[in-house]
Backbone as JSON Lines, residues from 0, in Angstrom:
{"i":0,"aa":"I","n":[-22.59,19.0,49.68],"ca":[-22.22,17.68,49.41],"c":[-22.49,17.86,47.8]}
{"i":1,"aa":"A","n":[-23.24,18.88,47.62],"ca":[-23.57,19.5,45.93],"c":[-22.71,18.61,44.95]}
{"i":2,"aa":"P","n":[-21.66,19.71,45.42],"ca":[-20.77,19.72,44.39],"c":[-19.84,18.4,44.09]}
{"i":3,"aa":"I","n":[-19.74,17.68,45.37],"ca":[-19.05,16.3,45.45],"c":[-20.0,15.32,44.77]}
{"i":4,"aa":"E","n":[-21.24,15.41,44.76],"ca":[-22.14,14.02,44.22],"c":[-22.33,14.57,42.56]}
{"i":5,"aa":"E","n":[-22.04,16.04,42.31],"ca":[-22.65,16.01,40.83],"c":[-21.1,15.44,40.69]}
{"i":6,"aa":"A","n":[-19.7,15.64,41.01],"ca":[-18.4,15.57,40.24],"c":[-18.48,13.99,40.42]}
{"i":7,"aa":"S","n":[-19.24,13.27,41.17],"ca":[-19.32,11.7,41.4],"c":[-19.8,11.11,40.2]}
{"i":8,"aa":"A","n":[-21.02,11.73,39.53],"ca":[-22.02,11.87,38.83],"c":[-21.4,11.53,37.39]}
{"i":9,"aa":"I","n":[-20.35,13.07,37.36],"ca":[-19.49,13.05,36.4],"c":[-18.76,11.87,36.05]}
{"i":10,"aa":"L","n":[-17.66,11.8,37.23],"ca":[-17.04,10.7,36.67],"c":[-17.14,9.34,36.54]}
{"i":11,"aa":"T","n":[-18.7,8.83,36.63],"ca":[-19.44,8.04,36.45],"c":[-19.63,7.57,35.3]}
{"i":12,"aa":"Q","n":[-19.81,8.73,34.83],"ca":[-20.21,8.96,33.17],"c":[-19.41,8.8,32.21]}
{"i":13,"aa":"L","n":[-18.14,9.82,32.77],"ca":[-16.32,9.54,31.93],"c":[-15.81,8.01,32.07]}
{"i":14,"aa":"S","n":[-16.62,7.34,32.96],"ca":[-16.21,5.74,33.16],"c":[-16.71,5.01,32.43]}
{"i":15,"aa":"Q","n":[-17.55,5.48,31.85],"ca":[-18.23,4.64,30.77],"c":[-18.45,4.93,29.83]}
{"i":16,"aa":"G","n":[-17.54,6.2,29.48],"ca":[-16.73,6.32,27.94],"c":[-17.76,7.75,27.25]}
{"i":17,"aa":"N","n":[-18.58,8.35,28.37],"ca":[-19.43,9.55,28.04],"c":[-18.5,10.81,28.12]}
{"i":18,"aa":"L","n":[-18.32,11.25,26.82],"ca":[-17.52,12.5,27.0],"c":[-18.35,13.31,26.53]}
{"i":19,"aa":"Q","n":[-19.79,13.57,26.4],"ca":[-20.53,14.72,25.89],"c":[-21.25,15.38,27.62]}
{"i":20,"aa":"T","n":[-20.25,15.17,28.57],"ca":[-20.9,15.33,30.03],"c":[-19.97,16.76,30.62]}
{"i":21,"aa":"K","n":[-20.55,17.28,31.65],"ca":[-20.14,18.48,32.19],"c":[-20.63,18.83,33.25]}
{"i":22,"aa":"M","n":[-20.05,19.42,34.35],"ca":[-20.54,20.09,35.98],"c":[-21.26,21.56,35.32]}
{"i":23,"aa":"D","n":[-22.57,21.44,35.75],"ca":[-23.12,22.71,35.15],"c":[-23.8,23.65,36.63]}
{"i":24,"aa":"G","n":[-23.53,23.07,37.98],"ca":[-23.35,23.75,39.16],"c":[-22.87,24.87,39.35]}
{"i":25,"aa":"D","n":[-23.63,25.98,40.07],"ca":[-23.04,27.25,39.7],"c":[-22.17,27.06,41.91]}
{"i":26,"aa":"Y","n":[-20.77,26.96,41.73],"ca":[-20.38,26.83,42.92],"c":[-19.04,27.64,43.28]}
{"i":27,"aa":"R","n":[-18.61,27.87,44.43],"ca":[-17.68,29.04,44.6],"c":[-16.21,28.52,45.41]}
{"i":28,"aa":"G","n":[-15.28,28.87,45.33],"ca":[-14.09,28.4,45.96],"c":[-13.66,27.19,45.45]}
{"i":29,"aa":"D","n":[-13.04,26.45,46.5],"ca":[-12.47,24.94,45.94],"c":[-13.63,24.2,45.0]}
{"i":30,"aa":"H","n":[-14.9,24.2,45.41],"ca":[-15.31,23.13,44.42],"c":[-15.99,24.3,43.12]}
{"i":31,"aa":"A","n":[-15.64,25.59,42.81],"ca":[-15.8,26.13,41.62],"c":[-14.3,25.25,41.08]}
{"i":32,"aa":"Q","n":[-13.48,25.39,41.47],"ca":[-11.93,25.06,41.29],"c":[-11.77,23.65,40.52]}
{"i":33,"aa":"I","n":[-13.13,22.49,41.34],"ca":[-12.87,21.13,40.99],"c":[-14.08,21.41,39.81]}
{"i":34,"aa":"K","n":[-14.81,22.2,39.93],"ca":[-15.94,22.31,38.76],"c":[-15.2,22.41,37.32]}
{"i":35,"aa":"E","n":[-14.12,23.68,37.33],"ca":[-13.27,24.01,36.23],"c":[-12.63,22.8,35.89]}
{"i":36,"aa":"A","n":[-11.8,22.35,36.69],"ca":[-10.69,21.2,36.09],"c":[-11.35,20.22,35.42]}
{"i":37,"aa":"L","n":[-12.4,19.73,36.32],"ca":[-13.27,18.41,35.3],"c":[-13.85,18.77,34.33]}
{"i":38,"aa":"N","n":[-14.35,19.85,34.15],"ca":[-14.59,20.21,32.53],"c":[-13.6,20.7,31.91]}
{"i":39,"aa":"Q","n":[-12.41,20.88,32.44],"ca":[-11.4,21.08,31.46],"c":[-11.0,19.98,30.71]}
{"i":40,"aa":"T","n":[-10.55,19.02,31.92],"ca":[-10.0,17.13,31.2],"c":[-11.19,17.23,30.56]}
{"i":41,"aa":"I","n":[-12.29,17.38,30.52],"ca":[-13.53,16.81,29.67],"c":[-13.37,16.95,28.02]}
{"i":42,"aa":"S","n":[-12.92,18.41,28.31],"ca":[-12.96,19.03,26.83],"c":[-11.51,18.78,26.27]}
{"i":43,"aa":"F","n":[-10.47,18.31,27.17],"ca":[-9.39,18.07,26.73],"c":[-9.55,16.62,26.06]}
{"i":44,"aa":"L","n":[-10.05,15.5,26.72],"ca":[-10.6,14.21,26.69],"c":[-11.25,14.19,25.01]}
{"i":45,"aa":"S","n":[-12.17,15.06,24.9],"ca":[-13.18,15.43,24.3],"c":[-12.5,15.56,22.79]}
{"i":46,"aa":"Q","n":[-11.87,16.59,22.87],"ca":[-11.06,17.26,21.61],"c":[-9.5,15.78,21.26]}
{"i":47,"aa":"Y","n":[-9.2,15.2,21.99],"ca":[-7.94,14.0,21.84],"c":[-8.57,13.45,21.05]}
{"i":48,"aa":"V","n":[-10.31,12.7,21.71],"ca":[-10.4,11.43,21.23],"c":[-11.65,11.84,19.4]}
{"i":49,"aa":"A","n":[-11.46,13.23,19.65],"ca":[-11.74,13.6,18.47],"c":[-10.97,13.67,17.2]}
{"i":50,"aa":"E","n":[-9.81,14.34,17.51],"ca":[-8.62,14.28,16.38],"c":[-8.53,12.68,16.04]}
{"i":51,"aa":"I","n":[-7.74,11.96,17.17],"ca":[-7.43,10.76,16.95],"c":[-8.19,10.08,16.31]}
{"i":52,"aa":"T","n":[-10.15,10.16,16.26],"ca":[-11.05,9.45,15.44],"c":[-10.86,9.82,14.23]}
{"i":53,"aa":"S","n":[-10.91,10.97,14.07],"ca":[-10.61,11.02,12.29],"c":[-9.62,10.98,11.69]}
{"i":54,"aa":"T","n":[-8.67,11.5,12.28],"ca":[-7.29,10.42,12.01],"c":[-7.43,9.65,11.39]}
{"i":55,"aa":"L","n":[-7.73,8.28,12.11],"ca":[-8.17,7.05,11.92],"c":[-9.45,7.09,10.99]}
{"i":56,"aa":"E","n":[-10.08,7.43,10.69],"ca":[-11.24,7.57,9.96],"c":[-10.74,7.65,8.51]}
{"i":57,"aa":"E","n":[-9.77,8.88,8.63],"ca":[-8.78,8.99,7.53],"c":[-8.38,8.17,6.6]}
{"i":58,"aa":"M","n":[-7.4,7.47,7.68],"ca":[-6.44,6.14,7.08],"c":[-7.21,5.09,6.99]}
{"i":59,"aa":"G","n":[-8.41,5.2,7.57],"ca":[-9.49,3.72,6.94],"c":[-9.89,4.2,5.5]}
{"i":60,"aa":"R","n":[-9.98,5.65,5.27],"ca":[-10.69,5.56,3.88],"c":[-8.87,5.94,2.47]}
{"i":61,"aa":"G","n":[-8.28,5.33,3.28],"ca":[-7.14,5.53,2.97],"c":[-6.23,6.5,2.63]}
{"i":62,"aa":"N","n":[-6.78,7.63,3.21],"ca":[-5.56,8.7,3.35],"c":[-4.54,8.63,4.48]}
{"i":63,"aa":"L","n":[-3.43,8.17,3.91],"ca":[-2.69,8.1,4.62],"c":[-1.73,9.26,4.53]}
{"i":64,"aa":"N","n":[-2.23,10.62,4.48],"ca":[-1.18,11.82,4.1],"c":[-2.16,12.81,5.55]}
{"i":65,"aa":"Q","n":[-1.93,12.01,6.73],"ca":[-2.11,12.65,7.55],"c":[-1.61,12.6,8.95]}
{"i":66,"aa":"E","n":[-1.18,13.92,10.31],"ca":[-0.58,14.43,10.91],"c":[-1.75,14.91,11.8]}
{"i":67,"aa":"I","n":[-1.13,14.55,12.92],"ca":[-1.65,15.61,14.34],"c":[-0.59,16.14,14.21]}
{"i":68,"aa":"T","n":[-0.56,17.72,14.55],"ca":[-0.21,18.57,14.77],"c":[-0.26,19.73,16.24]}
{"i":69,"aa":"T","n":[-1.49,19.29,16.84],"ca":[-2.23,19.76,17.83],"c":[-0.99,19.18,19.39]}
{"i":70,"aa":"I","n":[-0.95,20.03,20.03],"ca":[-0.01,19.98,21.11],"c":[-0.43,18.69,22.14]}
{"i":71,"aa":"Y","n":[-0.35,17.65,22.38],"ca":[-1.06,16.78,23.18],"c":[-0.16,17.07,24.4]}
{"i":72,"aa":"L","n":[-0.46,16.7,25.85],"ca":[-0.03,16.83,26.99],"c":[0.34,15.33,27.81]}
{"i":73,"aa":"G","n":[1.22,14.78,28.55],"ca":[0.76,13.92,29.19],"c":[1.59,12.82,28.32]}
{"i":74,"aa":"D","n":[0.79,11.84,28.74],"ca":[0.89,10.14,28.3],"c":[-0.01,10.43,26.8]}
{"i":75,"aa":"F","n":[-0.81,11.32,26.36],"ca":[-1.35,11.51,25.36],"c":[-0.15,11.82,24.15]}
{"i":76,"aa":"Q","n":[0.81,12.64,24.13],"ca":[1.88,12.61,23.46],"c":[2.18,11.26,22.69]}
{"i":77,"aa":"A","n":[2.68,10.51,23.88],"ca":[3.21,8.91,23.13],"c":[2.27,8.62,22.13]}
{"i":78,"aa":"I","n":[0.59,8.45,22.25],"ca":[-0.28,8.48,21.41],"c":[-0.24,9.12,20.23]}
{"i":79,"aa":"K","n":[0.15,10.37,20.1],"ca":[0.28,11.27,18.58],"c":[1.5,10.73,17.87]}
{"i":80,"aa":"I","n":[2.59,10.69,18.93],"ca":[3.66,10.15,18.28],"c":[3.4,9.09,17.7]}
{"i":81,"aa":"A","n":[3.04,8.15,18.22],"ca":[2.33,6.62,17.76],"c":[2.26,6.77,16.39]}
{"i":82,"aa":"L","n":[0.7,7.39,16.72],"ca":[-0.04,7.48,14.92],"c":[0.74,8.07,13.84]}
{"i":83,"aa":"N","n":[1.05,9.03,14.73],"ca":[2.1,10.08,13.2],"c":[2.97,9.09,12.98]}
{"i":84,"aa":"D","n":[3.59,8.13,13.55],"ca":[5.0,7.4,13.07],"c":[4.43,6.1,12.22]}
{"i":85,"aa":"I","n":[2.79,5.78,12.59],"ca":[2.06,4.9,11.78],"c":[1.23,5.25,10.43]}
{"i":86,"aa":"T","n":[1.5,6.48,10.23],"ca":[0.24,7.0,9.12],"c":[2.22,7.57,8.02]}
{"i":87,"aa":"T","n":[2.84,7.78,8.83],"ca":[4.37,7.94,8.06],"c":[4.75,6.65,7.3]}
{"i":88,"aa":"S","n":[4.69,5.63,7.86],"ca":[5.1,4.38,8.08],"c":[4.25,3.71,6.98]}
{"i":89,"aa":"L","n":[3.14,3.46,6.69],"ca":[2.28,2.89,5.53],"c":[2.3,3.9,4.54]}
{"i":90,"aa":"S","n":[2.8,5.28,4.77],"ca":[2.47,6.21,3.48],"c":[3.66,5.87,2.47]}
{"i":91,"aa":"A","n":[4.92,5.53,3.28],"ca":[6.22,5.08,2.79],"c":[6.37,3.67,2.25]}
{"i":92,"aa":"T","n":[5.63,2.77,2.84],"ca":[5.74,1.9,2.06],"c":[4.79,1.64,1.26]}
{"i":93,"aa":"M","n":[3.58,1.99,1.05],"ca":[2.77,2.28,0.02],"c":[3.56,2.6,-1.16]}
{"i":94,"aa":"S","n":[4.26,3.97,-1.19],"ca":[5.07,4.89,-1.77],"c":[5.63,3.71,-2.43]}
{"i":95,"aa":"D","n":[6.53,2.78,-1.69],"ca":[7.4,1.53,-2.35],"c":[6.85,0.56,-2.96]}
{"i":96,"aa":"I","n":[5.4,0.54,-2.92],"ca":[4.89,-1.07,-3.41],"c":[4.58,-0.1,-4.68]}
{"i":97,"aa":"N","n":[3.88,1.1,-4.71],"ca":[3.99,1.66,-6.27],"c":[4.9,2.09,-6.94]}
{"i":98,"aa":"I","n":[5.85,2.32,-6.31],"ca":[7.16,2.34,-7.5],"c":[7.52,0.38,-7.75]}
{"i":99,"aa":"A","n":[7.73,-0.34,-7.26],"ca":[7.88,-1.22,-7.7],"c":[6.98,-2.04,-8.45]}
{"i":100,"aa":"A","n":[5.53,-1.76,-8.07],"ca":[4.41,-2.49,-8.81],"c":[4.85,-1.35,-10.93]}
{"i":101,"aa":"G","n":[5.33,-0.28,-10.68],"ca":[5.55,0.56,-11.72],"c":[6.39,0.31,-12.59]}
{"i":102,"aa":"Q","n":[8.03,-0.17,-11.7],"ca":[9.02,-1.21,-12.13],"c":[8.73,-2.02,-12.99]}
{"i":103,"aa":"V","n":[7.91,-2.88,-12.38],"ca":[7.55,-4.18,-13.01],"c":[6.68,-4.58,-14.15]}
{"i":104,"aa":"E","n":[5.78,-3.23,-13.9],"ca":[4.97,-2.83,-14.92],"c":[5.93,-2.89,-16.17]}
{"i":105,"aa":"I","n":[6.4,-1.72,-15.98],"ca":[7.55,-1.6,-16.87],"c":[8.2,-2.44,-17.64]}
{"i":106,"aa":"G","n":[8.29,-3.53,-16.61],"ca":[9.64,-4.45,-17.17],"c":[8.7,-5.31,-17.99]}
{"i":107,"aa":"S","n":[8.26,-5.95,-17.3],"ca":[6.82,-7.08,-18.2],"c":[6.47,-6.19,-19.59]}
{"i":108,"aa":"Q","n":[5.91,-5.07,-19.58],"ca":[5.59,-4.95,-21.15],"c":[6.88,-4.65,-21.94]}
{"i":109,"aa":"Q","n":[8.18,-4.86,-21.05],"ca":[9.66,-4.63,-22.15],"c":[9.38,-6.44,-22.79]}
{"i":110,"aa":"I","n":[8.88,-6.71,-21.57],"ca":[9.1,-8.8,-21.82],"c":[8.23,-8.71,-23.16]}
{"i":111,"aa":"S","n":[6.93,-8.5,-22.77],"ca":[6.2,-8.26,-23.87],"c":[6.57,-8.06,-25.33]}
{"i":112,"aa":"S","n":[6.91,-6.71,-25.38],"ca":[6.77,-6.37,-26.56],"c":[8.15,-7.0,-27.41]}
{"i":113,"aa":"G","n":[9.2,-7.25,-26.4],"ca":[9.8,-8.44,-27.1],"c":[9.93,-9.33,-27.54]}
{"i":114,"aa":"G","n":[8.89,-10.08,-26.43],"ca":[8.66,-11.54,-27.35],"c":[7.79,-11.67,-28.17]}
{"i":115,"aa":"Q","n":[6.86,-10.62,-28.27],"ca":[6.13,-10.59,-29.22],"c":[6.71,-10.28,-31.08]}
{"i":116,"aa":"A","n":[7.41,-9.26,-30.78],"ca":[8.64,-8.63,-32.1],"c":[9.31,-10.32,-32.55]}
{"i":117,"aa":"L","n":[9.47,-10.84,-31.46],"ca":[10.3,-12.01,-32.16],"c":[9.83,-13.4,-32.36]}
{"i":118,"aa":"S","n":[8.47,-13.47,-31.64],"ca":[7.68,-14.29,-32.47],"c":[7.79,-13.82,-33.8]}
{"i":119,"aa":"Q","n":[6.98,-12.72,-34.01],"ca":[6.88,-12.05,-35.53],"c":[7.83,-12.22,-36.39]}
{"i":120,"aa":"G","n":[9.23,-12.16,-35.74],"ca":[10.35,-12.57,-36.96],"c":[10.27,-13.52,-36.91]}
{"i":121,"aa":"T","n":[10.36,-14.51,-36.13],"ca":[10.68,-16.14,-36.31],"c":[9.65,-16.61,-37.22]}
{"i":122,"aa":"T","n":[8.34,-16.2,-37.15],"ca":[7.0,-16.58,-38.3],"c":[7.77,-16.27,-39.7]}
{"i":123,"aa":"E","n":[8.05,-14.85,-39.89],"ca":[8.25,-14.66,-41.23],"c":[9.36,-15.38,-41.55]}
{"i":124,"aa":"Q","n":[10.18,-15.32,-40.9],"ca":[11.39,-16.44,-41.41],"c":[10.58,-18.08,-41.82]}
{"i":125,"aa":"A","n":[9.63,-18.47,-41.05],"ca":[9.36,-19.64,-41.24],"c":[8.88,-20.0,-42.52]}
{"i":126,"aa":"S","n":[7.93,-18.64,-42.74],"ca":[7.37,-18.63,-43.93],"c":[7.62,-18.64,-45.25]}
{"i":127,"aa":"S","n":[8.9,-17.78,-45.43],"ca":[9.5,-17.36,-46.75],"c":[10.81,-18.64,-46.39]}
{"i":128,"aa":"I","n":[11.31,-19.63,-45.16],"ca":[11.95,-20.3,-45.77],"c":[11.8,-21.97,-45.94]}
{"i":129,"aa":"Q","n":[11.51,-22.69,-46.54],"ca":[10.37,-23.83,-46.46],"c":[10.99,-25.09,-45.84]}
{"i":130,"aa":"E","n":[12.29,-25.26,-45.71],"ca":[13.26,-26.46,-45.64],"c":[14.11,-25.88,-44.42]}
{"i":131,"aa":"L","n":[12.59,-25.3,-43.28],"ca":[13.31,-25.4,-42.29],"c":[13.57,-26.83,-41.08]}
{"i":132,"aa":"T","n":[14.63,-26.97,-40.5],"ca":[15.05,-28.39,-39.78],"c":[13.86,-28.68,-38.53]}
{"i":133,"aa":"A","n":[14.05,-29.7,-37.89],"ca":[13.21,-29.61,-36.69],"c":[13.68,-29.22,-35.61]}
{"i":134,"aa":"S","n":[14.86,-28.52,-35.49],"ca":[15.46,-27.91,-34.3],"c":[14.96,-26.04,-35.07]}
{"i":135,"aa":"I","n":[14.95,-25.81,-35.81],"ca":[14.71,-24.73,-36.18],"c":[12.77,-24.54,-35.75]}
{"i":136,"aa":"E","n":[12.24,-25.5,-36.02],"ca":[10.65,-25.56,-35.42],"c":[10.59,-25.51,-34.14]}
{"i":137,"aa":"E","n":[11.22,-26.11,-33.09],"ca":[11.47,-26.24,-31.86],"c":[12.05,-24.81,-31.77]}
{"i":138,"aa":"V","n":[12.89,-23.9,-31.9],"ca":[13.15,-23.2,-31.7],"c":[11.73,-21.62,-31.53]}
{"i":139,"aa":"A","n":[11.35,-22.11,-32.62],"ca":[9.66,-21.07,-33.0],"c":[8.91,-21.53,-32.06]}
{"i":140,"aa":"G","n":[8.61,-22.87,-31.87],"ca":[7.99,-23.12,-30.89],"c":[8.03,-22.56,-29.14]}
{"i":141,"aa":"E","n":[8.95,-22.99,-29.4],"ca":[9.94,-21.89,-27.72],"c":[9.32,-20.53,-27.52]}
{"i":142,"aa":"T","n":[9.79,-20.28,-28.52],"ca":[9.77,-18.4,-29.46],"c":[8.29,-18.1,-28.87]}
{"i":143,"aa":"K","n":[7.24,-18.64,-29.69],"ca":[5.85,-18.69,-29.11],"c":[5.58,-18.67,-27.57]}
{"i":144,"aa":"R","n":[5.84,-20.2,-27.21],"ca":[5.62,-20.21,-25.66],"c":[6.0,-18.56,-24.87]}
{"i":145,"aa":"N","n":[7.23,-18.45,-25.29],"ca":[7.6,-17.33,-24.6],"c":[7.3,-15.59,-24.65]}
{"i":146,"aa":"A","n":[6.62,-15.37,-26.0],"ca":[5.62,-14.58,-26.21],"c":[4.17,-14.52,-25.37]}
{"i":147,"aa":"I","n":[3.89,-15.79,-25.19],"ca":[2.37,-16.44,-24.26],"c":[2.63,-16.08,-23.16]}
{"i":148,"aa":"N","n":[3.93,-16.33,-22.56],"ca":[4.21,-16.27,-21.57],"c":[4.67,-14.89,-20.55]}
{"i":149,"aa":"A","n":[4.88,-13.85,-21.95],"ca":[5.4,-12.42,-21.43],"c":[3.8,-11.97,-21.73]}
{"i":150,"aa":"N","n":[3.09,-12.05,-22.18],"ca":[1.8,-11.67,-22.28],"c":[1.12,-11.53,-20.9]}
{"i":151,"aa":"Q","n":[1.69,-13.15,-20.41],"ca":[0.84,-13.1,-19.23],"c":[1.68,-12.55,-18.08]}
{"i":152,"aa":"A","n":[2.57,-12.25,-18.17],"ca":[2.97,-11.15,-17.51],"c":[2.95,-10.26,-17.42]}
{"i":153,"aa":"N","n":[2.41,-9.43,-18.5],"ca":[1.56,-8.0,-18.55],"c":[0.96,-8.21,-18.04]}
{"i":154,"aa":"Q","n":[-0.16,-9.64,-17.98],"ca":[-1.54,-9.26,-17.31],"c":[-1.36,-9.18,-15.76]}
{"i":155,"aa":"L","n":[-0.15,-9.54,-15.33],"ca":[0.07,-9.96,-14.04],"c":[0.63,-8.97,-13.16]}
{"i":156,"aa":"T","n":[0.57,-7.59,-13.74],"ca":[1.75,-6.78,-13.34],"c":[0.54,-5.88,-12.02]}
{"i":157,"aa":"L","n":[-0.55,-6.58,-11.76],"ca":[-1.37,-6.16,-10.73],"c":[-1.1,-6.77,-9.27]}
{"i":158,"aa":"T","n":[-0.37,-7.7,-9.94],"ca":[0.26,-8.78,-8.56],"c":[1.58,-9.03,-8.61]}
{"i":159,"aa":"A","n":[2.74,-7.8,-8.51],"ca":[3.64,-7.83,-9.44],"c":[4.76,-8.27,-8.66]}
{"i":160,"aa":"Q","n":[4.5,-7.99,-6.92],"ca":[5.4,-8.21,-5.99],"c":[5.48,-9.98,-6.0]}
{"i":161,"aa":"Q","n":[4.45,-10.29,-5.94],"ca":[4.0,-11.82,-6.03],"c":[4.8,-12.62,-7.04]}
{"i":162,"aa":"N","n":[4.98,-12.24,-8.55],"ca":[4.99,-12.62,-9.62],"c":[6.42,-12.05,-10.02]}
{"i":163,"aa":"A","n":[7.01,-11.32,-9.6],"ca":[8.16,-11.0,-10.09],"c":[9.01,-11.61,-10.44]}
{"i":164,"aa":"E","n":[9.69,-12.63,-9.52],"ca":[10.66,-13.82,-10.0],"c":[9.88,-14.67,-11.09]}
{"i":165,"aa":"H","n":[8.89,-14.97,-11.34],"ca":[8.79,-15.77,-12.29],"c":[9.03,-14.61,-13.42]}
{"i":166,"aa":"G","n":[8.64,-13.52,-13.78],"ca":[8.82,-12.79,-14.54],"c":[10.66,-12.9,-15.28]}
{"i":167,"aa":"N","n":[10.96,-12.83,-14.64],"ca":[12.93,-12.75,-14.37],"c":[13.09,-13.87,-14.92]}
{"i":168,"aa":"V","n":[12.0,-15.14,-14.44],"ca":[12.56,-16.57,-15.04],"c":[12.46,-17.11,-16.57]}
{"i":169,"aa":"Q","n":[11.38,-15.99,-16.96],"ca":[10.83,-16.2,-18.28],"c":[11.57,-15.06,-19.47]}
{"i":170,"aa":"M","n":[12.09,-14.06,-18.47],"ca":[13.23,-13.12,-19.28],"c":[14.16,-14.15,-19.64]}
{"i":171,"aa":"Q","n":[15.03,-14.85,-18.72],"ca":[16.01,-15.85,-18.63],"c":[15.98,-16.48,-19.94]}
{"i":172,"aa":"Q","n":[14.47,-17.68,-20.09],"ca":[14.1,-18.19,-21.0],"c":[13.96,-17.85,-22.41]}
{"i":173,"aa":"M","n":[13.42,-16.19,-22.67],"ca":[13.34,-16.11,-23.64],"c":[14.82,-15.76,-24.21]}
{"i":174,"aa":"L","n":[15.5,-15.1,-23.38],"ca":[17.33,-14.96,-23.78],"c":[17.91,-16.04,-24.41]}
{"i":175,"aa":"R","n":[17.42,-17.02,-23.81],"ca":[17.95,-18.36,-24.47],"c":[17.49,-18.68,-25.58]}
{"i":176,"aa":"S","n":[16.19,-18.79,-25.66],"ca":[15.75,-18.49,-27.37],"c":[16.41,-17.94,-28.36]}
{"i":177,"aa":"M","n":[16.44,-16.55,-28.05],"ca":[16.79,-16.08,-28.99],"c":[18.23,-16.38,-28.89]}
{"i":178,"aa":"A","n":[18.94,-16.27,-28.03],"ca":[20.89,-17.0,-28.78],"c":[20.38,-18.21,-29.67]}
{"i":179,"aa":"E","n":[18.96,-18.95,-29.26],"ca":[19.49,-19.9,-29.96],"c":[18.63,-19.8,-31.44]}
{"i":180,"aa":"I","n":[18.08,-18.67,-31.47],"ca":[17.01,-18.33,-33.22],"c":[18.58,-17.93,-33.77]}
{"i":181,"aa":"N","n":[19.36,-16.83,-32.97],"ca":[20.53,-16.4,-33.49],"c":[21.89,-17.47,-34.29]}
{"i":182,"aa":"A","n":[21.58,-18.89,-33.08],"ca":[22.7,-19.69,-33.56],"c":[22.16,-20.4,-34.96]}
{"i":183,"aa":"S","n":[20.41,-20.72,-34.67],"ca":[19.63,-21.03,-35.59],"c":[19.94,-20.68,-36.98]}
{"i":184,"aa":"S","n":[19.6,-19.22,-37.12],"ca":[19.85,-18.18,-38.09],"c":[21.1,-18.39,-39.27]}
{"i":185,"aa":"A","n":[22.24,-17.76,-37.88],"ca":[23.6,-18.5,-38.62],"c":[23.54,-19.82,-39.26]}
{"i":186,"aa":"K","n":[23.06,-20.74,-38.85],"ca":[23.41,-22.1,-39.29],"c":[22.53,-22.31,-40.91]}
{"i":187,"aa":"I","n":[21.36,-21.03,-40.98],"ca":[20.89,-21.22,-42.25],"c":[21.26,-20.7,-42.77]}
């Protein structure tokens, strides 16, 4: 009964999560087949757990470029497919976020540049024309507020997804202000 007792002890260790165990006895016949099958099972489980652990650790470090290519047997194939799908999905999501953040950054830089240029032009007009009416002063103040808001939009590009709508609102206000400046300039 030594092979059965050793197999039972090994299975108990496996049930407790110990994959560093194996049957060592020198057995023949059916007992040798049991030993070989049990040791091979432990070897497969160790390999699967090591590869899955390695993949998850790399994902935890931010490396989403992971794929398990080893052939998995039985129910482990579903785990492999699910893990590969997770890394693919996370990688695509992060790529989309990076693209969106880049687009928002470019847009906010354009808003900032436009707002600063508009503010500078308005300031030069105000210094050269001393007979400004109250409405021109109001437009200049609005333009300066737009330039400040545009600078804030440029600083908030790191949280671009949360503030993208705010940037669009600021752009619309700036366009109205430019129209008001053009109208006021035409009046002047």
